[in-house]
C-alpha positions in Angstrom: -54.6 21.3 -22.0 -52.8 18.6 -24.1 -51.6 19.6 -27.5 -52.2 17.3 -30.4 -49.9 16.9 -33.4 -50.4 18.5 -36.7 -50.7 15.1 -38.3 -53.5 14.1 -35.9 -55.3 17.4 -36.5 -55.1 17.1 -40.3 -56.2 13.5 -40.2 -59.3 14.6 -38.3 -60.3 17.0 -41.0 -60.2 14.4 -43.8 -63.7 13.7 -45.1 -65.1 16.8 -43.6 -66.4 19.9 -45.4 -63.9 22.7 -44.6 -64.2 26.4 -45.5 -61.4 29.0 -45.2 -62.8 32.5 -45.3 -60.3 35.0 -46.8 -57.8 34.4 -49.5 -55.0 36.6 -48.3 -51.5 36.6 -46.8 -52.6 35.0 -43.6 -54.8 32.2 -45.1 -53.3 31.2 -48.4 -50.5 29.1 -46.8 -53.2 27.5 -44.6 -55.3 26.7 -47.7 -52.4 25.1 -49.5 -51.4 23.1 -46.4 -54.9 21.7 -46.0 -55.1 20.8 -49.7 -51.7 19.0 -49.6 -53.0 17.0 -46.7 -55.9 15.8 -48.7 -58.5 18.0 -47.0 -61.5 19.1 -49.1 -61.4 22.9 -48.9 -63.7 25.7 -50.1 -61.9 29.0 -50.2 -64.3 32.0 -49.7 -63.6 35.6 -50.4 -65.7 38.7 -51.2 -63.3 39.7 -54.0 -63.9 38.7 -57.7 -61.7 36.0 -59.2 -59.8 38.4 -61.4 -58.6 40.3 -58.3 -56.3 37.5 -57.3 -53.8 37.7 -60.2 -53.6 34.0 -60.9 -53.8 32.9 -57.2 -57.4 31.7 -57.6 -56.4 29.5 -60.6 -53.5 28.1 -58.6 -55.7 27.1 -55.7 -58.2 25.5 -58.1 -55.4 23.5 -59.7 -54.5 22.2 -56.2 -58.1 21.1 -55.6 -59.8 24.0 -53.9 -63.3 24.9 -54.6 -63.8 28.7 -54.8 -66.7 30.7 -53.5 -66.1 34.3 -54.5 -68.0 37.6 -54.7 -70.5 39.4 -52.5 -72.4 36.3 -51.5 -69.3 34.5 -50.3 -70.8 34.1 -46.8 -74.2 32.9 -47.9 -75.2 29.3 -46.9 -72.0 28.3 -45.2 -72.8 24.6 -45.1 -69.5 23.4 -43.7 -68.4 21.3 -40.7 -65.2 23.4 -40.0 -64.8 27.1 -40.8 -61.5 29.0 -40.6 -62.2 32.7 -40.2 -59.7 35.3 -41.3 -58.1 37.6 -38.7 -60.3 40.7 -38.3 -63.6 39.0 -39.1 -65.9 39.2 -36.2 -67.0 35.7 -35.0 -70.6 36.9 -34.4 -71.5 37.8 -38.0 -75.0 36.5 -38.7 -73.8 34.0 -41.3 -71.2 32.5 -39.0 -73.7 32.3 -36.1 -76.1 30.5 -38.4 -73.4 28.0 -39.4 -72.5 27.4 -35.7 -76.2 26.8 -35.0 -76.1 24.1 -37.7 -73.2 22.4 -35.9 -70.1 24.0 -37.6 -66.9 24.5 -35.7 -65.5 28.0 -36.0 -61.7 28.3 -35.7 -58.7 30.1 -37.2 -55.1 29.4 -38.3 -53.8 30.8 -35.0 -56.1 28.8 -32.8 -55.1 25.6 -34.5 -51.4 26.6 -34.2 -51.9 26.7 -30.4 -53.4 23.2 -30.5 -50.5 21.6 -32.4 -47.4 23.7 -31.7 -44.8 21.3 -30.1 -42.6 24.0 -28.5 -42.8 26.9 -26.0 -44.9 29.8 -27.1 -44.3 33.4 -26.1 -47.0 35.8 -27.2 -47.3 39.6 -27.0 -50.3 41.8 -27.2 -51.2 45.4 -26.3 -52.4 48.6 -27.9 -48.9 49.9 -28.6 -45.4 48.5 -28.8 -46.4 44.9 -29.4 -44.5 44.5 -32.7 -41.3 46.0 -31.4 -41.5 44.0 -28.2 -42.2 40.8 -30.1 -39.2 41.5 -32.4 -36.9 42.2 -29.5 -37.9 39.0 -27.7 -37.4 36.9 -30.9 -34.1 38.5 -31.8 -32.7 38.2 -28.3 -33.6 34.5 -28.3 -31.9 34.1 -31.7 -28.8 35.9 -30.4 -28.7 33.5 -27.5 -28.6 30.5 -30.0 -32.3 29.5 -29.9 -34.2 28.3 -33.0 -37.1 30.8 -33.2 -40.3 31.1 -35.2 -41.9 34.5 -35.5 -45.5 34.9 -36.5 -49.1 35.8 -35.6 -49.9 39.4 -36.5 -46.4 39.8 -38.0 -44.3 37.6 -40.1 -46.0 34.7 -41.9 -48.5 32.1 -40.7 -46.7 29.5 -38.7 -49.1 26.5 -38.9 -47.4 25.2 -42.1 -44.1 25.3 -40.2 -45.2 23.2 -37.3 -44.1 19.9 -38.8 -40.4 21.1 -38.7 -40.5 22.5 -35.2 -38.7 20.8 -32.3 -39.7 20.7 -28.6 -36.7 22.9 -27.7 -37.6 25.7 -30.2 -39.5 28.8 -29.4 -42.5 30.4 -31.2 -42.8 34.1 -30.6 -46.1 35.6 -31.6 -47.7 39.0 -31.8 -51.4 38.7 -31.2 -54.1 41.2 -32.1 -57.4 41.6 -30.2 -59.1 40.1 -33.3 -57.0 36.9 -33.2 -57.6 36.6 -29.4 -61.4 37.1 -29.4 -62.2 33.4 -29.7 -58.9 32.0 -28.4 -59.4 29.2 -25.8 -55.6 28.5 -25.2 -52.9 30.8 -23.9 -49.1 30.9 -24.4 -46.5 29.7 -21.9 -45.4 33.3 -21.5 -47.8 36.1 -22.2 -46.9 39.8 -22.4 -49.3 42.7 -22.3 -47.4 45.9 -23.2 -50.3 48.4 -22.4 -53.9 49.0 -23.2 -55.7 52.1 -24.4 -58.8 52.7 -26.6 -58.2 51.1 -30.0 -60.1 49.4 -32.9 -63.4 50.7 -31.6 -64.5 50.7 -35.2 -64.6 46.9 -35.1 -65.1 46.1 -31.4 -68.5 46.9 -30.0 -67.1 48.5 -26.9 -63.9 49.1 -24.9 -65.0 46.3 -22.6 -65.1 43.8 -25.5 -61.6 45.0 -26.7 -60.2 44.5 -23.2 -61.9 41.1 -22.8 -60.4 39.9 -26.0 -56.9 40.9 -24.9 -57.4 38.9 -21.6 -57.5 35.6 -23.6 -53.8 35.9 -23.9 -53.5 34.7 -20.3 -56.8 33.4 -19.0 -56.1 29.9 -20.3 -52.6 29.6 -18.9 -51.8 26.9 -16.4 -50.2 27.4 -12.9 -46.7 27.4 -14.5 -47.6 30.1 -17.0 -46.1 33.5 -16.8 -47.9 36.8 -17.4 -45.9 40.0 -17.9 -47.9 43.2 -17.2 -47.2 46.9 -17.4 -47.5 48.3 -13.8 -47.8 51.8 -15.1 -50.9 51.1 -17.1 -54.1 51.0 -15.1 -55.9 48.4 -17.3 -53.0 46.0 -17.6 -52.3 46.3 -13.9 -55.9 45.2 -13.1 -55.4 41.9 -14.9 -53.1 40.4 -12.2 -55.9 39.0 -9.9 -57.4 37.0 -12.8 -54.1 35.3 -13.8 -54.1 31.5 -13.3 -50.3 31.4 -13.2 -47.3 33.6 -12.2 -47.3 37.3 -12.7 -44.5 39.8 -13.0 -44.6 43.5 -13.6 -42.4 46.1 -15.3 -42.4 49.8 -14.5 -40.6 52.8 -15.9 -42.1 55.1 -13.3 -41.5 53.3 -10.0 -39.1 50.9 -8.3 -40.8 47.6 -7.8 -40.3 45.1 -4.9 -40.4 42.4 -7.5 -40.2 42.7 -11.3 -38.3 44.9 -13.8 -37.9 48.6 -13.2 -35.9 51.7 -14.0 -33.5 53.2 -11.5 -30.9 55.8 -12.1 -31.0 55.4 -15.8 -30.6 51.6 -15.7 -33.1 48.8 -16.2 -33.0 46.4 -13.1 -34.5 43.0 -12.4 -35.5 42.1 -8.9 -36.9 38.7 -7.8 -37.0 36.5 -4.7 -33.4 35.3 -5.3 -31.5 38.5 -6.3 -31.5 41.9 -7.9 -29.2 43.0 -10.6 -28.7 45.8 -13.2 -29.3 44.6 -16.7 -29.3 47.4 -19.3 -28.3 51.1 -19.1 -30.9 53.1 -21.0 -28.1 55.1 -22.6 -27.0 51.9 -24.4 -30.4 51.5 -26.1 -30.1 52.6 -29.7 -33.9 53.0 -30.2 -35.1 56.4 -29.2 -38.0 57.1 -26.8 -39.3 56.1 -23.4 -41.8 53.7 -25.0 -38.9 51.7 -26.3 -37.4 51.6 -22.9 -40.7 50.0 -21.8 -40.5 47.6 -24.8 -37.1 46.4 -23.6 -38.4 46.1 -20.0 -41.3 43.9 -21.1 -38.9 41.7 -23.1 -36.5 41.4 -20.2 -39.3 40.4 -17.9 -40.4 37.7 -20.3 -36.9 36.3 -20.9 -35.5 36.7 -17.4 -33.5 33.5 -16.7 -33.7 32.4 -20.3 -30.9 34.4 -21.9 -27.6 36.0 -20.5 -27.7 39.8 -19.7 -24.7 40.3 -21.9 -26.7 39.3 -24.9 -29.3 41.9 -24.1 -26.7 44.7 -23.8 -25.0 43.8 -27.0 -28.3 43.6 -28.9 -29.7 46.8 -27.6 -26.7 48.8 -28.7 -27.1 47.8 -32.3 -30.9 47.2 -32.9 -32.2 50.0 -35.0 -35.9 49.1 -34.8 -38.6 47.7 -37.0 -39.6 49.4 -40.3 -42.4 52.0 -40.0 -41.7 52.5 -36.3 -39.9 55.9 -35.8 -37.8 54.8 -38.7 -35.2 57.4 -39.8 -35.8 57.6 -43.6 -33.4 60.3 -44.6 -31.5 63.4 -43.6 -31.8 66.0 -46.3 -30.4 69.6 -46.0 -30.2 69.2 -42.3 -33.8 68.0 -41.9 -34.5 64.5 -40.5 -37.5 62.6 -41.9 -39.1 59.8 -39.8 -41.6 57.2 -40.8 -43.9 56.2 -37.9 -46.7 54.9 -40.0 -47.4 52.1 -37.5 -48.8 54.9 -35.2 -52.5 54.1 -35.8 -53.7 55.4 -32.4 -53.3 58.6 -30.4 -51.3 56.8 -27.7 -48.8 55.5 -30.2 -48.4 59.0 -31.8 -47.9 60.5 -28.3 -45.1 58.0 -27.6 -43.5 58.9 -30.9 -43.7 62.7 -30.2 -42.1 62.2 -26.7 -39.2 60.4 -28.3 -37.7 63.7 -29.5 -36.0 66.4 -27.5 -37.3 69.2 -29.8 -40.6 70.2 -31.3 -41.3 68.5 -34.6 -43.3 69.0 -37.8 -46.0 66.4 -37.6 -48.1 64.8 -40.4 -51.2 63.1 -39.0 -54.7 61.9 -39.9 -56.3 59.0 -41.6 -59.1 56.4 -41.3 -61.5 57.0 -38.4 -61.5 54.1 -35.9 -63.8 56.1 -33.6 -61.2 56.7 -31.0 -61.3 60.1 -29.2 -58.4 62.4 -29.9 -58.8 64.5 -26.7 -55.5 63.1 -25.2 -53.6 64.0 -28.4 -54.4 67.7 -28.3 -52.2 68.8 -25.3 -49.4 66.5 -26.5 -49.4 68.2 -30.0 -49.3 71.6 -28.3 -46.3 70.5 -26.2 -44.3 68.6 -28.9 -45.2 70.0 -32.3 -44.2 73.2 -34.0 -46.3 72.8 -37.1 -49.1 70.3 -37.9 -50.2 69.0 -41.3 -53.4 67.0 -41.3 -54.7 64.7 -44.1 -57.4 62.1 -44.4 -60.8 61.4 -42.9 -59.9 62.4 -39.3 -58.4 65.8 -40.1 -61.3 67.8 -38.6 -61.5 65.7 -35.4 -57.7 66.0 -34.7 -57.8 69.8 -35.5 -60.7 70.2 -33.1 -58.8 68.3 -30.4 -55.7 70.5 -30.8 -57.5 73.8 -31.0 -59.7 72.9 -28.0 -56.7 72.0 -25.8 -55.6 74.4 -23.1 -52.9 76.8 -24.2 -53.4 76.5 -28.0 -51.9 79.4 -29.9 -52.4 79.4 -33.7 -49.4 81.7 -34.0 -47.2 79.2 -32.3 -48.7 76.1 -33.9 -50.0 76.5 -37.4 -52.4 73.8 -38.6 -52.7 73.0 -42.3 -55.3 70.6 -43.7 -54.5 69.0 -47.1 -56.5 66.0 -48.1 -54.1 64.6 -50.7 -51.4 62.6 -48.8 -48.5 63.4 -51.1 -49.3 67.1 -51.1 -49.5 67.1 -47.3 -46.0 65.5 -47.1 -44.6 67.9 -49.6 -46.1 70.8 -47.7 -44.4 69.6 -44.5 -41.1 69.3 -46.4 -41.4 72.9 -47.6 -42.1 74.1 -44.1 -39.0 72.4 -42.7 -35.7 74.3 -42.0 -32.2 72.8 -41.2 -32.3 71.2 -37.8 -36.0 70.3 -38.0 -37.6 66.9 -37.6 -40.5 65.9 -39.9 -42.4 62.8 -38.8 -45.3 60.9 -40.2 -47.2 59.6 -37.1 -50.8 59.6 -38.1 -52.6 58.6 -34.9 -55.1 56.8 -37.2 -55.4 53.7 -39.3 -54.6 54.0 -43.0 -57.7 52.5 -44.7 -59.1 55.8 -46.0 -56.3 56.0 -48.6 -54.1 52.8 -48.2 -54.5 49.1 -47.8 -52.5 49.1 -44.5 -49.9 51.1 -42.6 -47.0 49.4 -44.5 -48.3 50.8 -47.8 -48.8 54.2 -46.2 -45.2 54.1 -44.8 -43.8 53.0 -48.2 -45.6 55.9 -49.9 -44.2 58.3 -47.4 -40.7 56.9 -47.9 -41.0 57.1 -51.7 -42.0 60.8 -51.5 -39.1 61.5 -49.2 -36.5 59.6 -51.3 -37.7 61.6 -54.3 -36.9 65.0 -52.7 -33.9 66.9 -53.9 
């Protein structure tokens, strides 16, 4: 599908009634870009004007019309509507607007239409941020000009005008961004899939179908990288319009990226070669080995292996992802606030050679915790639960085979800070304390970053 230029796209919006739903981090740059281009924009948000600390007045001074408050979705009489990430496209108000002839789109969908350079995109239930970051940083280390965005970083649409054909855009894409996507990247990576976001998606099937849009619209030259060890991602291969390559930590592949004798190998029709000894990867955990394998599969032939080895030896990871916050009195404190699902917490627990003190619990995304129970029994010496899901996680652990309350004490403390301090008091020299909630943060925090920052502040304040 031919890409248009940003100038052509913006010219096509002039004279049309355009709405942008959501005045936040992802959409404010979009609103400003549209206004600068002379597009008539109505910015809609459920928050009151005073909630924006001057931003609302700034947008008005640039020419925006504001539609704020609880009725922000009422009577959406617009020709083009940009939805914010996370907003379902089948809300009744949006459906009514579409029936009246409106076009529903998003900042990311337009980016795919106008981006002049190669796009590499990553999705999955776990590991997508770290994998996206590894890919981007490896390309930078190899001398490429790289733009990072999507579900991380900043919106990239305002940067399109400065992009060159030889640059690379590396994106992390969520299921919400992918739900209505009708274009796919040049290189698509799916790290893994497990139940997630079932508080927003109507079913696991809808969640998986959204993820598929990362590759379904590729051409014959497109590349899809899949996790061979994950049943769901493995099943995507027959539907891929382009090339497919797999990575596997558990088995040697005839073609793809695999682990053998502690070394990540690449094997294709032309040759096979060792690329990266696992012992040289600074990031702990088998899941990070898989993240490197996914990145290597995506970039095979695009960067030298030596760049990969040098980078892996010094890359300490992304904030809030098994981040070592502090060592105090022989106790190590780790921030894994990104772990908003059981599968991600399980990966974090498996990263340590010893049993840990775990702080878990949070907002209920309606994901079952059955798989978490046995892992907690195997990898945790003391469990502190906080937040809305405390009872569900406790039931999953106590109901798992082999649970012994004498070997694994469970303490429930609703107040987040008190739960962290209680875990600190329980720790002895040589212990590991980790915040890895297995849940989203919205019961007490705006997002996982705010939760992680709160944890770090508490830990930094210890003496």
